[in-house]
C-alpha positions as CSV (number, residue, x, y, z in Angstrom):
1,M,7.6,12.4,-5.2
2,R,9.9,9.6,-6.2
3,G,8.6,6.9,-8.6
4,F,7.1,3.3,-6.7
5,R,8.5,0.4,-8.2
6,K,5.8,-2.0,-8.7
7,G,4.5,-3.6,-5.3
8,E,6.2,-0.4,-3.3
9,V,4.8,0.7,-0.6
10,R,6.0,3.5,1.6
11,T,4.3,3.5,4.8
12,A,3.8,5.2,8.0
13,Y,3.2,3.3,10.6
14,K,3.2,3.6,14.7
15,G,5.2,6.3,13.3
16,R,7.8,5.3,11.6
17,Y,8.0,6.5,8.3
18,H,10.1,3.7,6.0
19,T,9.5,2.6,2.8
20,D,9.0,-0.7,2.5
21,I,7.8,-4.2,0.0
22,L,5.0,-5.4,1.6
23,R,3.4,-8.6,0.3
24,I,-0.7,-7.9,-0.3
25,N,-1.5,-11.5,-1.7
26,D,-4.7,-10.3,-2.0
27,L,-4.3,-6.4,-3.4
28,L,-2.6,-7.8,-6.0
29,A,-4.8,-10.2,-7.6
30,A,-7.2,-8.0,-7.0
31,E,-5.6,-4.5,-8.4
32,K,-8.3,-4.4,-11.4
33,Y,-10.9,-4.6,-9.7
34,L,-9.9,-2.5,-6.5
35,N,-9.6,1.6,-7.1
36,T,-6.5,3.3,-4.3
37,Y,-8.8,4.4,-2.5
38,T,-9.9,0.9,-1.1
39,K,-7.1,-0.4,-1.1
40,K,-5.9,2.1,1.3
41,V,-9.1,2.1,3.3
42,L,-7.8,-1.9,3.7
43,L,-4.7,-1.1,3.9
44,K,-6.0,1.4,7.6
45,K,-8.1,-1.7,8.8
46,F,-4.2,-3.7,9.3
47,N,-2.8,0.1,11.1
48,I,-0.8,0.8,7.8
49,V,-1.4,3.9,6.3
50,A,-0.1,4.0,2.9
51,E,0.3,5.3,-0.5
52,F,1.5,3.7,-3.5
53,R,1.0,2.6,-7.1
54,L,0.8,-0.9,-8.1
């Protein structure tokens, strides 16, 4: 898997797999308090499955 730029999110949404820039200000602000698993769980609330590095 290639490296992601900061804030870049690779998403699988409704069967479509693509790379997109998502502005998730709350997650960015709370980055130091959240681990990757927590971020993925929060994203699932919006029906977005993503793997990313912020």
